[in-house]
C-alpha positions in Angstrom: 71.6 -76.6 47.0 71.8 -72.8 47.2 68.5 -72.9 48.9 70.3 -75.2 51.2 73.1 -73.3 52.2 71.0 -70.4 52.5 68.8 -72.4 55.3 71.9 -73.5 57.5 72.9 -70.0 57.0 70.1 -69.0 58.4 70.0 -71.4 61.3 73.9 -70.5 62.1 72.9 -67.0 62.5 70.0 -68.0 64.9 72.0 -69.8 67.2 74.6 -72.8 67.3 71.7 -75.1 65.8 71.1 -76.7 62.2 68.0 -78.8 61.7 68.1 -80.7 58.6 64.8 -82.7 57.6 65.0 -86.5 57.0 64.2 -85.9 53.5 67.2 -84.0 53.0 69.8 -85.3 54.8 72.3 -86.7 51.8 71.7 -83.0 49.3 72.5 -81.5 52.5 75.0 -83.1 52.8 76.4 -82.8 49.2 75.2 -78.9 49.6 77.7 -78.7 52.6 80.8 -80.9 51.3 80.8 -78.8 48.2 81.2 -75.2 50.4 83.7 -76.7 52.1 85.5 -77.5 49.5 85.1 -73.8 48.0 86.2 -72.6 51.0 89.1 -74.8 50.9 90.2 -74.6 47.4 90.0 -71.0 46.8 89.4 -68.9 49.4 91.4 -70.5 52.1 94.9 -70.3 50.1 94.0 -66.6 49.3 93.6 -65.8 53.1 97.3 -68.0 53.7 98.8 -66.0 50.9 97.8 -62.4 52.0 99.1 -63.1 56.5 95.1 -63.0 57.1 95.7 -65.0 60.1 91.8 -63.8 61.0 90.3 -64.9 58.1 92.2 -68.2 57.9 91.1 -69.2 60.8 87.9 -68.9 60.6 87.3 -70.1 57.3 89.3 -73.6 58.8 86.5 -73.0 61.6 84.1 -73.3 58.4 85.4 -75.9 56.8 85.9 -78.0 60.1 82.3 -77.4 61.4 80.9 -78.3 57.4 82.8 -81.6 57.0 81.6 -82.4 60.9 78.1 -82.0 59.6 78.7 -83.2 56.6 79.5 -86.7 58.4 77.0 -86.6 60.7 74.4 -85.9 58.2 75.6 -89.3 56.0 76.0 -91.4 58.9 72.2 -90.4 60.0 70.6 -91.1 56.5 72.5 -94.4 56.3 70.6 -95.5 59.4 66.9 -94.5 57.5 66.0 -93.8 61.1 63.2 -91.1 59.0 63.6 -88.3 61.0 65.2 -84.7 60.9 68.5 -84.1 62.5 69.8 -81.7 64.7 73.5 -80.3 64.4 75.2 -78.3 66.9 77.9 -75.8 65.4 81.2 -75.8 67.6 82.0 -72.3 69.0 83.0 -69.9 66.2 86.4 -68.7 66.7 86.9 -66.0 69.3 87.6 -62.5 67.8 91.4 -61.3 67.5 92.3 -58.1 69.2 92.8 -55.1 67.9 
């Protein structure tokens, strides 16, 4: 699953789209759900507790984007189309002004 998350991160760094092979839809969905759960349970509370609003915004964006991708991947896997899926990421939150 770590390899899947690295691949997703590489796609995200290159642009706003992620492509997932047809035979990896469910596994990729599980990896992204685990990533979102880790952020939500372990990292987000720390950002909130320290009043880090920029961090909180970025973490919430990451969780929302990951869970949207999970929904898309699982829905497409259920259709059994046998095709790769492209997911367009929402724009990241704006950087806070210094």
